[in-house]
Every structure is written in C-alpha cells, then in structure tokens.
Residue, then its C-alpha position, 0 to 999 in steps of 0.5 A: m499499500l506504501a509503494w502505491a502511495l509513493l508512486a502516486v504522490h511522485g507521479a503527480t509531481l512528476i505531472a506537475a513539473i511537466a505541466n508548469p510554465l517554467p523554463l526547460w532547465a528548471k522542469i529538468f531539475l524538478l524531474s531529477v529531484t523528484v525521481g531522486s526522491w522517489t528512489l530514495s523513498l523506495r529504498h528506505y520505506i519498502f526495500e528495508p525490512a521493518v523493525i518488528a522488535i528492539v531490545r537494548k542489551p545490558d552492555g548497551a547494544w541494541i538488537l533489532t528484530v526485522k520483518g522476517g525474523n533476522t536480527i541486527a545488532g547495533r550501537l546507538q548513536g549520540s544523534t538520537l533524539v528524544t522527545i515527549w512525543f517521539t524518539l528517533l534512535h540513530l543505531d550503527t550496524d553492521a548493514g550500515p546506519r539505521t533509524v527507528l522511529l518509536c512514537r509515544d502511543g506505540l508503546d504503553p507509557e511507563t515503558y516510553r517513559l523509562l526509554r525516555v529516562s534511560l536514554k537521556v541517562d546515557a547521554a548525560p556527560g560523564t557516562p561511559 
C-alpha cells in the first residue's frame, strides 16, 4: 500500500513538474529531484525490512528484529533524538546506519517513560 502511495505522490509531482510554465532547465531539475526522492523513498520505506522488535542489552548494544525474523546488532549514536512525543533512535549497525522511529502511543506510557529516562541518562556527560 505504501509503495502505491509513494508512486501516486511522486507521479503527481512529475506531472506538475512537466505541466508548469517554468523554463526547460527548471523542469529538468524538478524531474531529477522528484526521481531522486522516489528512489530514496523506495529504498528507505519499501526495500529495507521493517523493524518489529527492539531489545537493549545491558552492555549498551541494541538488537533489532526485522520483518522475516532476522536480527541486526547495533550501537546507539549520539544523534538520537528524544522528545515527549517521539524518539528517533539512530543506530550504527553492520548493515549501515539505521533510524528507528518510536512514537509515544506505540508503547505503554510507563515503558516509554523508562526509555526516555534511560536514553537521557546514557547521554549525560561523564557516562561511559
């Protein structure tokens, strides 16, 4: 379903890029940006397997279980973003960098609170 939505939005953008009164060089630029966006979106949202479970090990390692049952080990990066509404986990994995979005309503309130606290404590100066 997401692939079709991406195709529809990018297709409409391609049509708009062609049908506008801009000069040819601007149309070519808009077409190339749209095609680039579409390929990056497909790679990120369609071809990368979805994360279905995350486990934090006591040694600081994170284990991601992706759709299909495979596991990926990773280390948390300092660029991880923690807010009241959502958390973006930036992980270095053997397969390359990976970003996981955790929304507040995706976890029970106590688990999300504990996650936020532990991430903030880990990021505090002077911690290993």
